[in-house]
SERO-4910 file (N, C-alpha, C, O; in steps of 0.05 Angstrom, whole numbers):
BEGIN
 pado doro    nc1    nc2    nc3   cac1   cac2   cac3    cc1    cc2    cc3    oc1    oc2    oc3
  Met    A    525    -96    355    500    -87    367    483    -70    348    459    -72    348
  Thr    A    496    -54    332    481    -37    313    466    -55    293    443    -49    286
  Asp    A    480    -76    283    468    -94    264    444   -108    276    423   -111    263
  Ile    A    446   -116    301    424   -130    314    401   -111    319    378   -118    315
  Leu    A    407    -86    326    387    -66    330    371    -61    304    347    -59    304
  Leu    A    386    -58    282    373    -50    257    358    -73    243    337    -69    232
  Phe    A    370    -97    245    359   -119    229    347   -141    245    339   -162    234
  Val    A    345   -138    271    331   -157    288    310   -142    305    286   -149    304
  Val    A    319   -122    320    300   -108    338    280    -92    321    256    -93    327
  Val    A    289    -76    302    271    -60    286    249    -76    272    226    -69    273
  Pro    A    256    -99    259    234   -114    247    213   -124    266    189   -123    260
  Tyr    A    222   -134    289    202   -145    309    186   -123    321    162   -127    326
  Val    A    198   -100    327    183    -78    338    163    -68    317    140    -62    323
  Ser    A    171    -67    292    154    -58    271    130    -77    267    107    -68    264
  Leu    A    135   -103    268    113   -122    265     93   -120    288     69   -122    285
  Ala    A    104   -116    313     87   -114    336     70    -89    335     46    -90    341
  Val    A     82    -67    326     66    -42    323     46    -44    301     24    -34    303
  Phe    A     54    -58    279     36    -61    256     11    -76    264    -11    -68    258
  Val    A     14    -99    278     -9   -115    286    -24   -102    308    -49    -98    307
  Gly    A    -10    -94    330    -24    -81    352    -37    -54    345    -58    -48    355
  Gly    A    -24    -39    327    -35    -14    319    -61    -17    304    -79     -1    307
  His    A    -62    -37    287    -87    -41    272   -110    -50    290   -133    -42    287
  Val    A   -104    -67    310   -124    -76    329   -134    -52    345   -158    -48    348
  Trp    A   -116    -35    355   -124    -12    370   -140      7    353   -161     18    362
  Arg    A   -131     12    328   -145     31    310   -173     21    304   -192     37    304
  Tyr    A   -176     -5    300   -203    -15    293   -222    -14    317   -246     -9    314
  Arg    A   -211    -18    341   -228    -18    365   -235     10    374   -258     15    384
  Tyr    A   -217     29    372   -222     55    383   -224     78    363   -229    101    371
  Asp    A   -220     72    337   -222     94    318   -234     83    292   -224     88    270
  Lys    A   -257     70    294   -270     59    270   -279     81    251   -277     77    227
  Phe    A   -288    104    262   -297    125    245   -273    139    231   -277    153    211
  Gly    A   -249    135    241   -226    146    228   -213    127    208   -193    134    196
  Trp    A   -224    103    206   -213     83    188   -222     89    160   -241     77    150
  Thr    A   -209    108    148   -218    118    122   -195    131    107   -174    138    119
  Thr    A   -199    136     81   -178    150     65   -182    180     66   -165    195     55
  Arg    A   -204    189     78   -211    218     77   -211    228     48   -195    245     41
  Ser    A   -228    216     32   -229    222      4   -232    252     -1   -248    266     12
  Ser    A   -218    262    -21   -219    290    -30   -230    292    -58   -225    312    -72
  Gln    A   -245    272    -66   -255    272    -94   -274    295    -99   -276    305   -122
  Leu    A   -288    304    -79   -307    326    -83   -293    352    -90   -305    370   -102
  Tyr    A   -268    355    -82   -253    380    -86   -242    382   -115   -241    403   -126
  Glu    A   -233    359   -125   -220    359   -152   -220    331   -163   -215    312   -149
  Arg    A   -227    328   -189   -230    302   -201   -212    297   -225   -204    274   -230
  Arg    A   -204    318   -239   -189    314   -264   -162    301   -259   -156    281   -271
  Leu    A   -146    312   -241   -120    300   -234   -123    274   -220   -108    255   -224
  Leu    A   -143    272   -202   -148    247   -187   -155    224   -206   -147    201   -201
  Arg    A   -170    230   -227   -178    209   -246   -154    196   -260   -155    173   -268
  Val    A   -132    211   -262   -108    200   -275    -88    189   -254    -78    167   -257
  Gly    A    -83    205   -233    -63    197   -214    -70    173   -197    -53    157   -191
  Ser    A    -95    172   -188   -103    151   -169   -101    123   -181    -89    105   -169
  Pro    A   -113    118   -205   -109     91   -217    -80     84   -223    -72     61   -218
  Leu    A    -65    103   -233    -37     98   -239    -22     90   -214     -5     72   -214
  Phe    A    -27    104   -192    -13     99   -167    -22     72   -155     -5     56   -147
  His    A    -48     68   -154    -58     43   -140    -51     18   -156    -44     -2   -144
  Phe    A    -53     18   -182    -46     -5   -198    -16    -10   -196     -7    -33   -196
  Gly    A     -1     11   -196     28      8   -193     36     -4   -167     53    -22   -165
  Val    A     24      6   -145     30     -5   -119     21    -34   -117     35    -50   -104
  Leu    A     -1    -41   -129    -11    -69   -128     10    -87   -141     15   -109   -131
  Leu    A     20    -79   -164     41    -95   -178     66    -97   -162     79   -118   -160
  Val    A     74    -75   -149     98    -75   -132     94    -94   -109    112   -110   -102
  Ala    A     70    -94    -96     65   -112    -73     66   -141    -82     77   -158    -68
  Leu    A     53   -147   -105     53   -175   -114     81   -184   -121     88   -207   -116
  Gly    A     97   -166   -133    124   -173   -139    141   -179   -114    157   -197   -114
  His    A    136   -163    -93    151   -168    -68    142   -194    -55    158   -208    -43
  Val    A    116   -200    -56    107   -225    -45    120   -249    -58    130   -267    -45
  Gly    A    122   -248    -85    135   -270    -99    165   -271    -95    176   -292    -91
  Gly    A    178   -247    -94    207   -246    -91    216   -252    -63    238   -264    -60
  Leu    A    201   -245    -43    210   -249    -15    200   -275     -3    215   -287     13
  Leu    A    176   -283     -9    165   -307      4    169   -333    -11    168   -354      1
  Val    A    173   -331    -37    177   -356    -53    207   -361    -56    221   -345    -68
  Pro    A    216   -383    -45    245   -390    -47    254   -394    -75    238   -402    -92
  Glu    A    279   -389    -80    290   -393   -107    288   -422   -116    284   -427   -140
  Ala    A    290   -441    -97    289   -469   -105    261   -477   -115    259   -495   -132
  Trp    A    240   -463   -106    213   -469   -116    210   -462   -145    199   -478   -161
  Thr    A    219   -438   -153    216   -430   -181    234   -448   -199    227   -454   -222
  Glu    A    257   -456   -189    274   -474   -205    261   -501   -208    263   -513   -229
  Ala    A    247   -510   -188    233   -536   -189    210   -535   -210    203   -555   -222
  Leu    A    200   -511   -214    178   -508   -234    189   -504   -262    174   -501   -281
  Gly    A    215   -504   -264    227   -501   -291    233   -472   -299    239   -467   -322
  Val    A    231   -454   -280    236   -425   -286    265   -420   -280    274   -421   -257
  Ser    A    280   -413   -301    309   -408   -297    313   -381   -283    295   -364   -283
  Glu    A    336   -378   -271    342   -353   -257    343   -329   -277    335   -307   -270
  Thr    A    352   -334   -301    353   -313   -322    325   -304   -329    320   -280   -331
  Ala    A    307   -323   -333    280   -316   -340    266   -302   -318    251   -282   -322
  Tyr    A    270   -312   -293    257   -299   -270    267   -271   -267    251   -253   -262
  His    A    292   -267   -269    304   -241   -265    294   -221   -287    288   -198   -281
  Ala    A    292   -231   -312    283   -213   -334    254   -204   -329    248   -181   -332
  Val    A    237   -223   -321    209   -216   -316    206   -198   -292    192   -178   -292
  Ala    A    221   -205   -271    220   -189   -246    230   -160   -251    218   -141   -241
  Phe    A    251   -158   -266    262   -131   -272    243   -115   -289    238    -91   -283
  Gly    A    233   -127   -310    215   -113   -328    189   -104   -314    183    -80   -315
  Leu    A    175   -122   -301    150   -115   -288    155    -97   -264    140    -78   -259
  Gly    A    177   -102   -249    183    -86   -225    190    -57   -233    181    -38   -220
  Thr    A    205    -54   -254    212    -27   -263    187    -12   -273    183     12   -266
  Leu    A    171    -26   -289    146    -13   -299    128     -5   -276    117     17   -275
  Ala    A    124    -24   -256    107    -18   -234    118      5   -217    103     22   -208
  Gly    A    144      5   -213    156     27   -197    152     54   -210    146     73   -196
  Phe    A    157     56   -236    154     82   -249    124     90   -250    118    114   -248
  Cys    A    106     71   -254     77     78   -253     69     88   -226     54    108   -224
  Thr    A     80     76   -205     73     84   -178     84    112   -173     70    129   -161
  Leu    A    109    118   -181    120    144   -176    106    165   -193    102    188   -183
  Ala    A     99    159   -217     84    178   -234     57    185   -222     50    208   -220
  Gly    A     43    164   -213     17    169   -200     20    185   -174      4    203   -169
  Ala    A     41    178   -158     45    193   -134     53    222   -139     44    240   -125
  Ala    A     68    227   -160     75    255   -167     51    271   -174     48    294   -167
  Ile    A     32    259   -189      8    273   -196     -9    278   -172    -20    300   -169
  Leu    A    -11    259   -154    -27    263   -130    -15    284   -111    -30    299    -99
  Ile    A     11    284   -109     24    304    -92     22    331   -104     17    351    -90
  Tyr    A     25    333   -131     21    359   -144     -8    369   -140    -12    392   -135
  Arg    A    -27    351   -141    -55    358   -136    -59    368   -108    -73    388   -104
  Arg    A    -47    355    -89    -50    364    -61    -37    391    -56    -46    406    -40
  Arg    A    -16    397    -70     -2    422    -66    -14    445    -80    -13    468    -71
  Thr    A    -27    440   -103    -37    462   -119    -67    467   -117    -76    489   -124
  Val    A    -82    447   -108   -111    451   -105   -116    459    -76   -112    444    -57
  Gly    A   -126    483    -72   -129    495    -46   -144    478    -26   -133    472     -4
  Pro    A   -169    469    -32   -184    453    -12   -170    427     -5   -171    417     17
  Val    A   -157    415    -26   -143    389    -21   -119    394     -3   -113    378     15
  Phe    A   -105    416     -8    -81    423      9    -90    429     38    -76    421     57
  Ser    A   -112    442     41   -122    448     68   -130    423     83   -128    422    108
  Ala    A   -139    402     68   -147    377     81   -123    358     86   -127    337     98
  Thr    A    -99    366     77    -75    349     81    -64    354    109    -59    377    116
  Thr    A    -60    333    124    -51    334    151    -21    328    152     -9    319    132
  Gly    A     -9    334    175     19    327    179     24    297    177     44    288    168
  Asn    A      4    281    186      5    252    184      7    244    155     23    226    148
  Asp    A     -8    257    137     -7    251    108     21    256     97     31    241     81
  Lys    A     33    278    106     60    285     95     81    265    103     98    257     87
  Ile    A     80    256    129     98    235    138     94    209    122    114    196    114
  Met    A     69    202    117     63    178    102     74    180     74     86    160     64
  Tyr    A     71    203     61     82    206     34    112    204     33    124    191     15
  Val    A    126    215     53    155    214     54    164    185     57    182    176     43
  Leu    A    152    170     76    160    142     80    154    125     56    170    108     48
  Leu    A    130    129     45    122    112     22    139    117     -3    149     99    -15
  Ile    A    142    143    -10    157    150    -34    187    143    -30    200    134    -48
  Gly    A    197    147     -5    225    141      0    230    111     -3    251    103    -14
  Thr    A    212     94      7    215     65      5    214     57    -25    231     40    -33
  Ile    A    196     68    -40    194     61    -68    219     70    -84    230     55   -100
  Leu    A    229     94    -78    253    104    -92    277     87    -85    293     82   -103
  Leu    A    280     79    -61    303     62    -53    302     35    -67    322     25    -77
  Gly    A    278     23    -68    275     -3    -82    280     -1   -111    294    -17   -123
  Leu    A    268     20   -124    271     23   -153    300     31   -160    311     22   -180
  Gly    A    312     47   -143    339     56   -148    359     33   -147    376     31   -165
  Thr    A    357     15   -128    375     -8   -126    371    -26   -150    391    -37   -161
  Thr    A    346    -30   -159    341    -48   -182    353    -36   -208    367    -50   -222
  Val    A    346    -11   -213    355      2   -238    385      5   -238    398      0   -258
  Leu    A    397     14   -216    426     19   -215    441     -7   -218    461     -8   -233
  Gly    A    432    -29   -205    445    -54   -208    445    -65   -236    466    -75   -246
  Asn    A    423    -62   -250    422    -71   -278    436    -52   -297    447    -61   -317
  Ala    A    437    -26   -291    451     -7   -308    481    -12   -307    494     -8   -327
  Thr    A    491    -20   -284    520    -25   -282    528    -53   -292    551    -60   -294
  Gly    A    507    -70   -297    513    -97   -307    519   -116   -285    527   -139   -290
  His    A    515   -108   -260    520   -126   -237    496   -126   -218    497   -117   -195
  Pro    A    473   -137   -228    449   -138   -210    454   -158   -187    465   -179   -191
  His    A    445   -150   -164    448   -167   -140    425   -187   -139    402   -180   -143
  Asp    A    431   -212   -133    411   -233   -130    400   -232   -102    410   -245    -84
  Tyr    A    379   -216    -98    368   -212    -71    355   -237    -60    350   -239    -36
  Arg    A    349   -256    -77    336   -280    -68    355   -299    -53    347   -319    -42
  Gln    A    380   -292    -53    400   -307    -37    408   -293    -12    422   -304      5
  Thr    A    400   -268     -9    407   -253     15    383   -240     29    376   -248     51
  Val    A    371   -221     16    348   -207     28    324   -225     33    313   -224     55
  Ser    A    317   -241     14    293   -258     16    296   -278     39    278   -280     55
  Pro    A    317   -294     40    319   -313     63    322   -299     90    312   -309    110
  Trp    A    334   -275     90    335   -260    116    306   -252    124    299   -254    147
  Phe    A    291   -242    105    263   -234    111    247   -258    121    232   -254    141
  Arg    A    250   -281    109    235   -304    119    245   -313    146    230   -324    162
  Ser    A    271   -310    151    282   -319    176    271   -302    200    270   -312    222
  Val    A    263   -278    194    251   -261    215    225   -274    225    219   -275    249
  Phe    A    209   -285    206    184   -298    213    189   -327    224    171   -338    238
  Tyr    A    212   -338    219    219   -364    231    229   -361    259    235   -380    273
  Leu    A    231   -335    268    241   -328    295    271   -337    298    280   -343    320
  His    A    285   -336    276    314   -342    276    327   -323    256    337   -333    235
  Pro    A    327   -297    261    337   -278    241    366   -281    235    383   -284    252
  Arg    A    372   -282    208    399   -286    199    410   -259    190    407   -251    166
  Thr    A    423   -244    208    433   -218    201    456   -220    181    461   -201    166
  Asp    A    470   -243    181    492   -246    162    483   -245    133    498   -236    115
  Leu    A    458   -253    128    448   -253    101    442   -224     91    450   -217     69
  Ile    A    428   -208    108    422   -181    100    447   -164     98    448   -145     82
  Leu    A    467   -170    115    492   -154    114    508   -161     89    526   -145     81
  Ala    A    502   -183     76    516   -190     51    504   -176     27    516   -176      5
  Ala    A    481   -163     31    468   -148      9    480   -120      7    490   -109     27
  Pro    A    479   -107    -16    488    -80    -19    473    -61      0    451    -67      9
  Val    A    485    -38      5    474    -19     25    446     -9     16    430     -3     32
  Gly    A    442     -7    -11    416      2    -21    394    -16    -12    372     -7     -5
  Phe    A    398    -42    -13    378    -61     -5    373    -60     25    350    -63     34
  Arg    A    394    -55     40    390    -53     69    374    -28     77    357    -29     94
  Leu    A    380     -6     63    365     19     68    335     15     59    317     25     73
  His    A    331      1     37    304     -4     28    289    -21     49    265    -15     54
  Ala    A    302    -41     60    289    -58     80    282    -42    105    260    -44    116
  Leu    A    301    -25    115    296     -9    139    273     11    134    256     15    151
  Ser    A    273     23    110    252     42    104    225     28    103    205     39    112
  Ala    A    224      4     93    199    -12     92    189    -18    121    165    -16    126
  Trp    A    207    -25    139    199    -31    166    188     -6    180    168     -8    195
  Leu    A    200     17    175    190     42    186    162     48    175    144     57    190
  Leu    A    158     43    149    132     47    137    111     29    150     89     38    155
  Phe    A    118      4    154     99    -15    167     92     -6    195     69     -9    203
  Ala    A    111      5    210    105     14    237     87     38    237     70     41    255
  Phe    A     89     55    217     72     79    215     45     73    203     26     88    206
  Trp    A     43     51    189     19     43    173     -7     45    189    -26     58    179
  Pro    A     -9     33    213    -35     33    227    -46     60    234    -69     64    240
  Phe    A    -28     80    235    -36    107    244    -40    126    221    -42    150    225
  Ser    A    -41    116    197    -44    133    173    -68    124    157    -83    106    165
  Arg    A    -73    138    135    -95    131    118    -91    105    103   -109     95     89
  Leu    A    -67     93    105    -61     68     92    -77     45    103    -77     23     90
  Val    A    -90     48    125   -107     27    136   -129     19    117   -140     -3    120
  His    A   -136     36     98   -159     30     80   -152      6     62   -170     -5     49
  Val    A   -126     -2     61   -119    -25     45   -133    -50     56   -140    -68     40
  Phe    A   -139    -51     81   -152    -75     93   -182    -71     96   -195    -86    110
  Ser    A   -193    -52     82   -222    -47     83   -235    -57     58   -235    -43     38
  Ala    A   -244    -81     59   -258    -93     36   -288    -92     40   -297   -102     61
  Pro    A   -303    -81     22   -333    -78     26   -347   -105     22   -364   -107      4
  Leu    A   -340   -125     38   -352   -151     35   -382   -151     42   -398   -166     31
  Gly    A   -390   -133     61   -418   -132     69   -436   -124     46   -460   -129     46
  Tyr    A   -424   -110     26   -440   -101      3   -452   -125    -12   -474   -123    -24
  Leu    A   -438   -148    -11   -447   -171    -27   -471   -184    -14   -487   -197    -29
  Thr    A   -475   -181     12   -498   -195     25   -519   -175     36   -538   -184     49
  Arg    A   -515   -150     31   -535   -131     42   -561   -133     27   -562   -141      4
  Pro    A   -584   -127     41   -610   -128     27   -612   -106      6   -599    -86      8
  Tyr    A   -630   -110    -12   -635    -90    -33   -648    -65    -20   -663    -67     -1
  Ile    A   -642    -43    -31   -654    -18    -22   -677    -12    -42   -672     -9    -66
  Val    A   -701    -10    -32   -725     -6    -49   -732     24    -48   -737     35    -26
  Tyr    A   -733     36    -71   -740     65    -73   -769     66    -84   -776     54   -103
  Arg    A   -785     82    -70   -813     87    -79   -817    116    -84   -808    133    -68
  Ser    A   -829    123   -106   -834    151   -113   -858    161    -97   -877    146    -90
  Arg    A   -857    186    -90   -879    198    -75   -902    204    -94   -898    212   -117
  Asp    A   -926    201    -84   -950    207   -100   -951    236   -106   -954    253    -88
  Ala    A   -949    243   -131   -948    271   -139   -974    286   -132   -974    310   -128
  Gly    A   -996    271   -130  -1021    283   -123  -1023    293    -94  -1039    310    -88
  Leu    A  -1006    282    -77  -1007    290    -49   -994    318    -45  -1004    334    -29
  Gly    A   -972    323    -59   -959    349    -56   -950    353    -27   -942    334    -13
  Asn    A   -952    378    -18   -944    385      9   -968    390     27   -965    400     50
  Arg    A   -992    384     17  -1016    390     34  -1017    371     57  -1008    348     55
  Pro    A  -1027    379     80  -1029    362    103  -1048    339     98  -1068    341     83
  Ala    A  -1043    316    111  -1060    293    108  -1088    298    119  -1091    309    141
  Arg    A  -1108    289    105  -1136    292    114  -1143    270    132  -1133    248    130
  Arg    A  -1161    276    151  -1171    255    169  -1191    238    154  -1205    248    136
  Gly    A  -1192    213    161  -1212    195    149  -1200    181    125  -1176    180    121
  Trp    A  -1218    170    108  -1210    154     86  -1204    171     61  -1219    190     56
  Glu    A  -1183    164     46  -1178    177     21  -1194    163     -1  -1196    139     -1
  Arg    A  -1204    178    -20  -1220    167    -42  -1201    152    -61  -1180    163    -69
  Val    A  -1209    128    -68  -1193    112    -87  -1199    122   -115  -1222    124   -124
  Gln    A  -1178    127   -131  -1181    137   -158  -1189    113   -177  -1193    117   -201
***
């Protein structure tokens, strides 16, 4: 029952909250759909930490999309050996993970040491940071530890097919239970993060400024310096 609760019930509840929460947030809290930018308070640390964090997270997300959604048979059909795939995945994944953690460390340090930024930090933000950093640490830890011991786990035979089976509506708990405990904790942490996602500043991930591409031009006209602040005269103005 515990295995079913953790690896069947939790994923489906998380997906339902993730989708339903975003719909609710968009309908009833459009003005809150924002990152609550603190750039006005401090820029030096933000200029370094933000790109490092966001580019790292983007690489981590792309790596997970490829590792979880693309079956191992597909890459083999393309001529990519398991050794080559693992080497690339480990190299890029480790680099992306450390970049993400370094950027997050700078941003958290900035929030803690810059007074106005710390004052603008809510309890919701703190929970989000704990879930996000915890998920990244668990994923990076399992990857680095497995390779350091010389026995990396092939998650594409356990975690990946289990993840896809959830969306097939036929969850295979036997697959995820065959994975080391670190991978299971990483998966559970990710589901908790997805459930909390709609109620945090992470919703800005789905905010693409597409309207900017089709908006009309803004025309700026300078004020006639000769008019100044004097009140407008009645009648016709003389043409210069």
